[in-house]
N, C-alpha and C positions, 0 to 999 in steps of 0.2 A: 585626732591627727592634726598637726599644725596646718593652717591654711596658707596657701601661696598668695600673698598679698599683691604680687606683681603679675599675676596671671592675666594675659591680655584679654581673655574672654569675660572677665569679671565686670558685670554691670550692676551697680547698686540700685535696688528697688525695695524700699522699706516695706511697702504694702505687700509685695510678692513674697518677701522673706517671712513676714508675719503670717500670711495665709498658709505658706508651706509648713511653718512650725505648728500651726493649729490643726493640721491634718495628721492622719495616722502615719506612724505609730507614736508620735511625740506626746499627745495628751495623756495616753495611758502610762507612758514612761514617766512623765512629770507627776502623775498621781502617785505612782509608786515611790517617788522621791519626796513627797510632801509631808511625811510624818514629822512631828515636832519632837525633838529630843531635849527635854527640860534639863537633864543632867549636863548635857553638853553646853547648853546656854549658860548654866550656872558656873561651870568651870571656865568658860570663855570670859565671862564678865569678871570673875575673880582673877583670871590671868592678866587682864588689862590693868587692873588696879595693883596687882603684884608688881608688874613691870614699872608702873608709875612710881610706886612707893620705893622700889629698889633703886630707880634712877635718882630719885631725890636723896635717898640715904647715901648713895655713893658720892654724889656731888657735895653733900654737906660734910663728908668725912674725909676730904682730900686736902686738908690744910688750907693755906691762904695764898699760895704761889701760883705760877702759871698752870700747874696741873689741876688746881682747883677750878680755875676759870675754863679750862678745857673740859673738865667734867661737867661744869654748869652748862656750857654750850651744848655738849652731847645730851645732857638731860632735857634741855629745852626741845631739841629735835625729837628725841624719843617720846617725850610726853605729848608733843604736838601730834605725832603719829598715832599715839594711843587715844588721844581725843578724837581723832578721825574714826578709830575703831569703836569708841563709845557712841559716836553719831551713827555708825553703821548698825550697831546693836539697838539703838533707839528706833532706827528704821525697821529693823526686824520686829521690834515691839509694836510699832504702828500697824504692822500686818498681822499681829498676834502670832508671831512665829518664835517667840522665846519660850513660852510655857503654855500648856494646854489650858490651864486655868486662866481665864481672862483677868481676874482680880490679881493673881500673882504676876501675870505678864505685865500689867500696867504698873504695879507697885515696883517691880524690879527695874522696869524700863525707866520710870521716873527717878527713883532714888539713886540708881547706880549709873544711869546712862544720860538721860536728857537733862535733869536738873543740874548736875555738875557742869553742863554746858550752858546753863541758864535758859533752857528750853523746856517745854511741857509736851509730853508724848501725845496727849489727846488733841492739843492744838495743832501739832504737826500732822497728826493723823487726818484731821478734818480737811486740810488742804491737800495733803499728799494723795489721799484716795481720789480726790477730784482730779488731780494731775494724772492719775492712772487711767481715768475714764477716756481721756483723749489727749495724750501728750502733745504739746505744741498747738493745741486747738484753742478756739475762742473762749472756752470755758475752763481752761487750764489756769488756775490762779498763779502758779509759778511762772508760766510763760507770759501771763499778763504783766506781772511785775518786771520781768526781763525786757519785754518789749517797751515798757515805759521808761527804762533806764539803760539806754544804749551805751553810755560811757563805760559802764561795767559789764554789760551783758550783750552788747551788739558785736558779735563775732561772725566772720573773720575780722582781724585787725591788722594794721601794719606792725612791723617789728617795734617801732617806737611806741605806738599805742599799747601794744602788748606789754612792753617793758614798764610803761607808766602804771598800768593797772596792777601789775605784780609788785612794783615798788610801793604803791599806795597800800597794798595788802601787807607787805613786809613791815611798813611803818605803823600799822594799826588803823589807818584811816578806813580801809576796806571793811574792817570788822564793825566800825561804827555805822557805816553806810548799810551794811547787811542787817544790823539790828534795827535800823529804821525801816528798811524795805520789807523785812519779814517779821515785823513787830507782832503780828498776830500769834506767833509761836511763843512769845515771851510771857513769863508768869505775871508781870505787872500790867499787861494790857487787858483792859476790861476786867480787872481782878475781882471786883465785887459784883459783876454781872449786871451793871446798870444798862447795858446795851444788848441787843440780841446777838450781835456778832462782834468779835469772835465768840463762839459759844461759851456760856458761863461754865465755870468749873463745877465738877461734881464734888460732893462732900469728901470723897476719898482723895481726889486730886488735890483739893485745897489743904487737906490734912498733911499730905506728903510735901507740899510746897512749904508749909510752916515748919514741918519737922526738918526738912533739908536745911533751910536757912537758919534755924536754931542751931543745928550742928555746925554749920559754917561759921556763924558768929561765935560759937563756943570755941572752935578751933582757932579762929583769928584773934580773939581778944581774951577769952578765958585762958587759953594755953599760950597766948602770945605768938601765934604762928602767922601773923598777918604778912610779914615780910616774905616768908616762904610761899604763901598763897599767891602773893603778887608776882614773885619771880618765877616760881615753878608751875603756876597754873594759869593765871591771867595773861602773862606775857606770851607764852607759847600759843595760847588760844587766840589771842588778838593779832598775832604777827605771823609766824611761820605756819601755824595751823590754818590761818586764813588763806595763805598761798596754796597749801595742799588742797583745801576745800575748793578754791577757785579752779585749779587745774582739773580736779576730778569733775566738778559740776559742769564746766563748759564742754568737757569731753563726752558727757553723757548724751546730749541731744544736739548741740550746736554743729552746724555744717552737715547735717543729715538731710539734705534736700529741702524742699519747700512745702512738703506735705505735713500732715498731722496724723497721729495714730501711733500705736505701740511699736510699729516697725521702724519709725524714724528715731531710732535709739541705737547706741553703739556698744558693742563689746570691745574692750581693750585688753589685749593679752598682757601687756606690761612686762617690764623687767622685774627681777626679784626686788630690787631696791624700791621701785615704784609701787609694787604691791605691798611692801612694808610701810611705806611712808604716806602715799597718796590714796591708795585704794585697798586698805586692809580688809580682811574677812570677805574677800571675793566680791567687793563692790564693783570691781571692773567688769563683772558679768551682767552689765546693766540691761542689755537687750534681752538676754535670757530671763532676767527677773521681770521685765515688763510683760513678756509674753506669758510667763507662768509665775505670777507673784506669790502663789501659795507654796513654792519650793523654798525652804529655808536656806540660809547662806552656805551652810556646809555641804549642801548637795548641788549647788549651782555648777561647780566645775564638771560634775558627772553629766549633767543635762547639757551643758554647753558643748562638751566633747561629742555627744550624740548628735546635736544640731550641726556642728561644724563638719562632722563627717559626712553629712548629706550634701551632695554637690549642688542641688537646687537651692538649698538654704544658704550654703556658704558662698555661692556665686552671686547672690543678690543682697545679702545682709551687710550692714555696716559693721565691719570688723577692722580694727586697727592693731598694729603690732606693739605699740607702746605709747606713752604719753609725751615724753619730752625729747625723744631721739630725732634724728634728722628726718626719718620717715614716720614719725609719730603724729598723734592728733594735733597737738598744739602748734608745732612747727610746720608740718606738711599740709594740714587740713584747715587750720584756724588762723594762719598767718598769711596775709596777702602782700603783694608788692606795693610800695609807696612810701 
């Protein structure tokens, strides 16, 4: 059932919400929803690439007039949203929620999800699982980076500050900053394992990196598709995709009180358009995921519905109606006067 966000008795308490969720009957319900469906993972990965290829095909076959550029613009938006979906699937892979075989899980996650975003699943997993141990705590590597970079990650912000951050993201600057701040996730960082951290690549991971970039170079220069790769892949990834990533990321934990722990996380119901562009594949159920990380993405809405129907949980949890609306996370919770 939808939660009444304006209810006067609602008092947010992340710790209380987490404690309620970890008590009966929710753990057993989560366990029943934790089975991994490899066939669904495969079809979902294939669907994202089908949409991406379809968007490029339509844009490249609409002539040279205004309709062509409209199709190109639409393709960039659509592809940026599917890049967010691939990132969500990489996240599932980091939790071993794509396939029951860990070897297949990592191979699929790397080749079809993370490496196309120029990230490596194992590297992402190493820091992400630390983040799960105590979100926003002293040992959370993501929170440590954010605390050290307040210009991008210190929220709430004024309207002007918010606009500048999103403008820098739109122009590609935010993407370059992100690559520097989270360089531990990149395939070139400590590539030959000369340092103990980030952790050296396994043989399988290294083979996948070389295979992916061999395919990429073959497409770019062997088949002469380098212009298409720049326009339809790198441009959306570095610009509008970075905007989508920023909005979703700041909405997950920012403004959730001053404590640390899994409860200081937000579920965002989101509009249909927001769920398509900003938080595809149920990434908006972030609080539910933090409490029960073993539940794969396709079962999160079921578990969220059970949690939100519980008055004690819904009355204390961080739940927001949307991302960008007047009463949404970014405008109502993460923007201050000034």
